[in-house]
N, C-alpha and C positions, 0 to 999 in steps of 0.2 A: 504493500500500500504506500509506504514511504517513498519507494522508488518511483511509483506512478505519479505521486504528488510532485516530486522534484522534477520529473520529466515534463509535467504540465506547466510548471512555473518557467522552466527553461524555454519551452515553446512560446509562451506568452511574451517573455522578455526578448525573444528573437525578432518580434515584429516591431517596426519603428512606431514610436508614439506620434499620433497625429494631433498637433495643436489645434484647439478649437478656434474657429474663425471669430474675429472680433465683431462686436456690435457697437455702433456709435449712436448717441442720442443728442438731440438738440443741435446747436450750432457750435462753431469754433469759439465763440465768445460766451456761450451759455449752454454747456453740455457736459456729457460724461462719456465714459468708455467702459465696455465690458470685454474681458479677455484681451487686454492690451498686450502687445508683444514688444520685446526689447530689440532695438536695432543692433546689429553686430558691432563689436568694439572696433573692428578693423577688417580690411580686405586687402586685396593686392594693390589697389590704388586709392584707398580711403582709410581714414581713422576717425574716431570720435574726438570731440573737443576736450574731454576730461574724464579720466578714470574715476575721479571722486564724484563727478556729476552722475556717472553711470551707477555707482554704488548708492547714491542718493535717490535713484529711481527716476531720473529726469530724461531718459532716452527711450520712452515707450510710445508706440504709435498703433494705429489700426493695422491689422494683419495685411490688408490690401495695400496700405501705404508702404509697409515694410517690403513687400514683394516689388513694388514699383521702384523704390529707392535702390534696393540691391541690384535689380535688373538694369537700371540705368547706369550704375557704376560698372557693371559687367560690360555693357555696350562700350563704355569709354575706355575700357582696357584695350579694345581693338581700334576704336576711332581715334583716340588720343593717348597712345601707350606711354608717353613720357610725362603725362600730367598726373598730379596728385590732388586729392580732394579731402575736405573735412566737413563733417556735419556737426551741428550744435544742438541747441535745445529742441526738444520735441514735446514731451508731456509726461504725466504720470500714468501708471498702469491702469488706474481707474478713471483717468481724466479729471475733470473738475478744475477749479481755480488753480492757476499755475503762475504764481508771482515770480517776477514783476510783470509778466506778460498779461495783456488784456484778452488774448485768445489762447490757442493751444489746449482747449478744454475737451475736445471730443476725438482726439487721436488723428486728426486730419491736417495738422499744421506741423511743418518742419522748418527749422532754421538751418541754413547752410553757410559756413564761413566762406567769404569771398575768395576764389582762387587767386593766387598771386605768383609772381616770378621775382627772383632776386636780382641783384645788380648784373649778374652774368646771364640773365634771361632764363634761368632754370626754374622750373615749376617746383615750388616749395610750399610747405604748410604755413599759414599765418599763425604766429605764436598765440597760444591760449593758455593762460596761467592765472594764478590768484592775484598777481601784480597788475594785470590789465583786465580784471573781472572776467576771466575766461574768454578774453578776446573782445568782449562787448564794449570796452572803453577805447578801442582803437578808432582813430579818426583819419580818414583819407582826405587829402586836399582835393581841390577842384580838378587837378590833373590825374587823380587816381593814384596818388603816391603816399606812402607812409614809411618814413625812415628808408630802409633799403628795399622796401617792397613796392611793387607796382601791380595794380589790378590786371589780371589776365582775362581780358574780355572774351577772347576766343574760347578759353576753357569754360568760362561762365556761361556763354551762350550755348555751347555744346551740351553742357549739363542740363540746362533748362529744357532744351529741345529733346534730349533723351528722356527726361522725366515726363514730358508731355506725350511722347510717342509710346512709352511704356504704359502710361495711364490709359490712353486711347485703345491700346491693344487688349486691355483687360475690361474694356467697357466703361471706364471712368474718365476723368478729365482733371484739368487744373482750373480752379476757380480764379485765382489771382496770384501774382508775384509782387511782393513789396520790395522795392529796391530804390534807393535814393534817386528821385526824378532828375536831379542835377547831373547824375552820372549815366543815366540811361542813354543819352545820345551817343556816348562812346560805345555802349553795348550794341546799339542798333547799327553802328558802322562796321561791326564784325561780319564775317561771312554768314552768320546765322541771323542777322538783323531782319531780313525779309520774312523769314519763317516766324520769328518772334512777334513781329508786328501783326502778322496775319492770324496767329493762333493763340497768343497769350495776352491776357489782360494784366497790364502793369499798373501799379499805383501812379496816379497823376499828381498827387499832392504829397508833400513830405509828411510822414507819419509822426506820432508823438516821440518816437526815437528815429534817428536818421536812416538806419538801414543801409549803411555803406560798407561796414566791415562784415556784414552778413546780409543774406537775402532770405526773405520769408516766403514759403510756398504753402498755399492752402489747396488741398486736393478736393475733388468732388467725388464722394462715395455716398451712396444712399444711407441715410440715418433715420432712426425712428424718432418720433416726437418725444 
């Protein structure tokens, strides 16, 4: 009997566990999340903005959003193999108020740190640490420069395009992208400008925070009231 029991347990453990799909409720500014999933800490071409923030539970999203984000990074491995990317704040596992943000409540909002190149033109990660409030205190000038870093508009455009295409491939979409309006003209001058203008709704007015060191993406996934 004991042998049969152990065999049954081994068979059950041999099957991969299927994570439950997430359910979102309400809106990005007044909502919650069920079965939120954590974004991967890193991949071949991306990292999270903070291990401490991960431990604090600030990198959870809707399961559909996770699929979109990871798939977009996978696309970029081929499309822009020399570029690196970093994501930032997302939300709590159960959603809800997510200070200091006014949104990020139902698992459909993701902040991405702005891609940059160094003085040699190499794609590098924007520094995120406790001294610069995990990157959110960084301020780019009107030319898109901060210390030795310059905004990589080609990488930025490619990433947003990939996020949009992966969203559409799954029957979803992007509601809006919040990025400093003063810097948007430089983004639209990139090779991806025409696609972005035709398919993505960008913020037209400056938000309560500037959104230059990061860009905020809200996805459209059906939610319950």
